[in-house]
C-alpha positions as a Markdown table, in Angstrom:
| # | Residue | x | y | z |
|---|---|---|---|---|
| 1 | Met | 3.3 | 47.3 | 17.7 |
| 2 | Thr | 6.2 | 44.9 | 17.1 |
| 3 | Ser | 3.8 | 42.0 | 16.6 |
| 4 | Leu | 2.0 | 44.0 | 13.9 |
| 5 | Arg | 5.3 | 44.7 | 12.1 |
| 6 | Trp | 6.2 | 41.1 | 12.1 |
| 7 | Lys | 2.8 | 40.1 | 10.8 |
| 8 | Ile | 3.2 | 42.7 | 7.9 |
| 9 | Val | 6.7 | 41.4 | 7.2 |
| 10 | Ile | 5.5 | 37.8 | 7.1 |
| 11 | Ala | 2.5 | 38.7 | 4.9 |
| 12 | Leu | 4.7 | 40.7 | 2.5 |
| 13 | Ser | 7.3 | 37.8 | 2.4 |
| 14 | Leu | 4.6 | 35.3 | 1.6 |
| 15 | Leu | 3.1 | 37.6 | -1.0 |
| 16 | Ala | 6.6 | 38.0 | -2.6 |
| 17 | Leu | 7.2 | 34.2 | -2.6 |
| 18 | Gly | 3.8 | 33.6 | -4.1 |
| 19 | Ser | 4.3 | 36.2 | -6.8 |
| 20 | Ala | 7.8 | 34.7 | -7.6 |
| 21 | Trp | 6.3 | 31.2 | -7.9 |
| 22 | Leu | 3.4 | 32.4 | -10.1 |
| 23 | Leu | 5.7 | 34.4 | -12.3 |
| 24 | Asn | 8.0 | 31.4 | -12.8 |
| 25 | Arg | 5.0 | 29.2 | -13.6 |
| 26 | Leu | 3.6 | 31.6 | -16.2 |
| 27 | Thr | 7.0 | 32.0 | -17.8 |
| 28 | Asp | 7.4 | 28.2 | -18.2 |
| 29 | Thr | 4.0 | 27.8 | -19.7 |
| 30 | Glu | 4.5 | 30.7 | -22.1 |
| 31 | Ser | 7.8 | 29.3 | -23.4 |
| 32 | Ile | 6.2 | 25.9 | -23.9 |
| 33 | Glu | 3.3 | 27.4 | -25.8 |
| 34 | Ile | 5.7 | 29.5 | -28.0 |
| 35 | Ser | 7.8 | 26.4 | -28.8 |
| 36 | Val | 4.7 | 24.4 | -29.8 |
| 37 | Leu | 3.5 | 27.2 | -32.1 |
| 38 | Arg | 6.9 | 27.6 | -33.8 |
| 39 | His | 7.6 | 25.9 | -37.1 |
| 40 | Asp | 11.4 | 26.0 | -37.3 |
| 41 | Pro | 13.5 | 23.2 | -38.9 |
| 42 | Asp | 15.7 | 21.1 | -36.6 |
| 43 | Thr | 17.6 | 19.6 | -39.6 |
| 44 | Tyr | 18.3 | 21.0 | -43.1 |
| 45 | Met | 20.7 | 20.1 | -45.9 |
| 46 | Tyr | 21.5 | 21.1 | -49.4 |
| 47 | Asp | 21.9 | 18.7 | -52.4 |
| 48 | Leu | 20.0 | 15.9 | -50.8 |
| 49 | Ile | 20.1 | 12.4 | -52.3 |
| 50 | Thr | 18.2 | 9.4 | -50.7 |
| 51 | Leu | 17.8 | 5.9 | -52.1 |
| 52 | Thr | 15.0 | 3.6 | -51.0 |
| 53 | Met | 15.4 | -0.2 | -51.6 |
| 54 | Asn | 12.9 | -3.0 | -52.1 |
| 55 | Gln | 12.8 | -6.1 | -49.9 |
| 56 | Asp | 15.1 | -7.9 | -52.4 |
| 57 | Gly | 17.7 | -5.2 | -52.3 |
| 58 | Thr | 17.0 | -3.6 | -55.6 |
| 59 | Pro | 16.5 | 0.2 | -55.9 |
| 60 | Lys | 12.9 | 1.2 | -55.4 |
| 61 | Asn | 13.2 | 5.0 | -55.8 |
| 62 | Lys | 15.7 | 7.8 | -55.5 |
| 63 | Leu | 15.0 | 11.3 | -54.3 |
| 64 | Tyr | 17.1 | 14.4 | -55.1 |
| 65 | Ala | 16.4 | 17.9 | -53.8 |
| 66 | Asp | 18.4 | 21.2 | -53.8 |
| 67 | Tyr | 17.3 | 21.8 | -50.3 |
| 68 | Met | 15.6 | 19.8 | -47.5 |
| 69 | Ala | 14.3 | 21.0 | -44.1 |
| 70 | His | 12.7 | 18.8 | -41.4 |
| 71 | Tyr | 10.2 | 20.3 | -39.0 |
| 72 | Pro | 9.9 | 18.5 | -35.6 |
| 73 | Asp | 6.6 | 20.1 | -34.6 |
| 74 | Asp | 4.6 | 18.1 | -37.2 |
| 75 | Asn | 7.5 | 15.8 | -38.3 |
| 76 | Thr | 7.2 | 16.9 | -42.0 |
| 77 | Thr | 9.9 | 17.6 | -44.6 |
| 78 | Glu | 10.0 | 20.4 | -47.1 |
| 79 | Leu | 11.8 | 20.0 | -50.4 |
| 80 | Ile | 13.0 | 22.6 | -52.9 |
| 81 | Asn | 13.3 | 21.4 | -56.5 |
| 82 | Pro | 12.6 | 17.7 | -55.8 |
| 83 | Lys | 13.3 | 15.1 | -58.4 |
| 84 | Leu | 12.0 | 11.6 | -57.7 |
| 85 | Glu | 13.1 | 8.6 | -59.8 |
| 86 | Ile | 10.8 | 5.6 | -59.5 |
| 87 | Phe | 12.6 | 2.4 | -60.7 |
| 88 | Arg | 10.7 | 0.0 | -63.0 |
| 89 | Pro | 12.0 | -3.6 | -63.8 |
| 90 | Gly | 13.5 | -3.8 | -67.2 |
| 91 | Lys | 12.7 | -0.1 | -68.1 |
| 92 | Pro | 14.2 | 3.3 | -67.4 |
| 93 | Pro | 12.9 | 5.0 | -64.3 |
| 94 | Thr | 9.9 | 7.2 | -64.2 |
| 95 | Ile | 11.1 | 10.7 | -63.3 |
| 96 | Ile | 8.9 | 13.2 | -61.4 |
| 97 | Thr | 10.2 | 16.8 | -60.9 |
| 98 | Ala | 8.6 | 19.8 | -59.2 |
| 99 | Glu | 9.4 | 23.3 | -57.9 |
| 100 | Lys | 8.5 | 22.4 | -54.3 |
| 101 | Gly | 7.6 | 19.3 | -52.3 |
| 102 | Trp | 6.3 | 18.4 | -48.9 |
| 103 | Val | 6.6 | 14.9 | -47.3 |
| 104 | Thr | 4.3 | 13.7 | -44.6 |
| 105 | Glu | 5.5 | 12.4 | -41.2 |
| 106 | Asp | 5.2 | 8.8 | -42.3 |
| 107 | Asn | 7.0 | 9.4 | -45.7 |
| 108 | Glu | 4.0 | 7.9 | -47.5 |
| 109 | Val | 2.6 | 11.0 | -49.1 |
| 110 | Ile | 4.6 | 13.6 | -51.1 |
| 111 | Leu | 2.8 | 16.8 | -52.1 |
| 112 | Leu | 4.4 | 18.4 | -55.2 |
| 113 | Ser | 3.6 | 22.1 | -56.0 |
| 114 | Gly | 4.4 | 24.4 | -58.8 |
| 115 | Asn | 5.4 | 23.2 | -62.2 |
| 116 | Thr | 5.4 | 19.4 | -62.0 |
| 117 | Arg | 6.5 | 17.0 | -64.7 |
| 118 | Leu | 6.4 | 13.2 | -65.0 |
| 119 | Leu | 8.6 | 11.7 | -67.6 |
| 120 | Gln | 8.9 | 8.1 | -68.8 |
| 121 | Leu | 11.4 | 7.1 | -71.5 |
| 122 | Asn | 11.5 | 3.9 | -73.4 |
| 123 | Asn | 14.6 | 1.6 | -73.5 |
| 124 | Glu | 15.9 | 3.5 | -76.6 |
| 125 | Gly | 15.8 | 6.8 | -74.6 |
| 126 | Asp | 12.8 | 8.3 | -76.5 |
| 127 | Arg | 10.0 | 9.9 | -74.7 |
| 128 | Glu | 7.3 | 7.4 | -74.0 |
| 129 | Leu | 5.1 | 9.6 | -71.8 |
| 130 | Glu | 5.4 | 13.1 | -70.5 |
| 131 | Ile | 2.9 | 14.7 | -68.1 |
| 132 | Ile | 3.0 | 18.4 | -67.3 |
| 133 | Thr | 0.7 | 19.7 | -64.4 |
| 134 | Ser | 0.9 | 21.2 | -60.9 |
| 135 | Asp | -0.1 | 20.4 | -57.3 |
| 136 | Val | 0.3 | 16.6 | -57.4 |
| 137 | Arg | -0.2 | 14.3 | -54.5 |
| 138 | Val | 2.0 | 11.1 | -54.7 |
| 139 | Leu | 1.2 | 8.0 | -52.6 |
| 140 | Met | 4.5 | 6.2 | -52.6 |
| 141 | Asp | 3.5 | 2.7 | -51.5 |
| 142 | Gln | 0.5 | 2.6 | -53.9 |
| 143 | Glu | 2.5 | 4.0 | -56.8 |
| 144 | Tyr | -0.3 | 6.4 | -57.3 |
| 145 | Ala | -0.4 | 10.2 | -58.2 |
| 146 | Glu | -3.3 | 12.6 | -58.5 |
| 147 | Thr | -4.1 | 16.2 | -59.3 |
| 148 | Asp | -7.2 | 18.3 | -60.0 |
| 149 | Lys | -5.3 | 20.9 | -62.0 |
| 150 | Pro | -5.0 | 21.3 | -65.7 |
| 151 | Thr | -2.8 | 18.5 | -67.2 |
| 152 | Thr | -1.1 | 18.1 | -70.5 |
| 153 | Ile | 0.0 | 14.6 | -71.6 |
| 154 | Phe | 2.4 | 14.0 | -74.5 |
| 155 | Thr | 3.2 | 10.6 | -76.1 |
| 156 | Lys | 4.9 | 10.0 | -79.5 |
| 157 | Lys | 1.9 | 10.9 | -81.6 |
| 158 | Thr | -0.7 | 12.1 | -79.1 |
| 159 | Thr | -1.3 | 15.3 | -77.1 |
| 160 | Ile | -4.0 | 15.2 | -74.5 |
| 161 | Lys | -5.3 | 18.1 | -72.3 |
| 162 | Ala | -7.5 | 17.5 | -69.4 |
| 163 | Ile | -8.5 | 18.9 | -66.0 |
| 164 | Gly | -7.5 | 16.5 | -63.3 |
| 165 | Met | -5.8 | 13.1 | -63.5 |
| 166 | Asn | -5.3 | 9.9 | -61.5 |
| 167 | Ala | -2.1 | 8.1 | -62.4 |
| 168 | Tyr | -1.7 | 4.5 | -61.4 |
| 169 | Leu | 2.1 | 4.3 | -62.0 |
| 170 | Gly | 2.5 | 0.6 | -61.2 |
| 171 | Glu | -0.1 | -0.3 | -63.8 |
| 172 | Asn | 0.9 | 2.3 | -66.4 |
| 173 | Arg | -2.7 | 3.6 | -66.4 |
| 174 | Leu | -4.1 | 7.1 | -66.4 |
| 175 | Glu | -7.6 | 8.3 | -65.6 |
| 176 | Leu | -8.5 | 11.8 | -66.9 |
| 177 | Leu | -11.2 | 13.5 | -65.0 |
| 178 | His | -12.8 | 16.4 | -66.9 |
| 179 | Asp | -12.7 | 18.4 | -70.1 |
| 180 | Val | -10.5 | 15.9 | -72.1 |
| 181 | Tyr | -9.2 | 17.1 | -75.4 |
| 182 | Thr | -7.1 | 14.7 | -77.6 |
| 183 | Lys | -5.0 | 15.5 | -80.7 |
| 184 | Ile | -3.6 | 12.5 | -82.6 |
| 185 | Leu | -0.9 | 13.1 | -85.2 |
| 186 | Pro | -1.0 | 11.1 | -88.4 |
């Protein structure tokens, strides 16, 4: 009888140890899965200003935002009220503003959403070009921006409305995609 009791005690002890090990293993796996699924910022700040320089030390662009949050799970950055100044040699900077922005992990693509404006002034401070649209994708290294949303373009004497646009910022060239309507003032 004593031998049977010891066998039961040993069996229950092994069962308890196995259950404890399994429970510990399941808890670790569950916490790893939950942390992978979470999209919480690891860094955030208000009133952000960043300056990017060219190889020769001259300013390339400056980014402002009311709020910035970095997410480590996908290494992206969210921006609230971003304002991007792209510097041009001998001219005032091109200014792009939006309600929200999202920057990819390699900092090469900026997605701008909500009311988005691009403004270029001439050296006298007069409006040379203004573009009003939404949902713009900006490729920083290629100085390129695109949207498939309705777009309105203003110059000194011209108003253009179109659906979709490709903007080659470095070349000062616009490509309008569909339903283009132009009004030229005398």
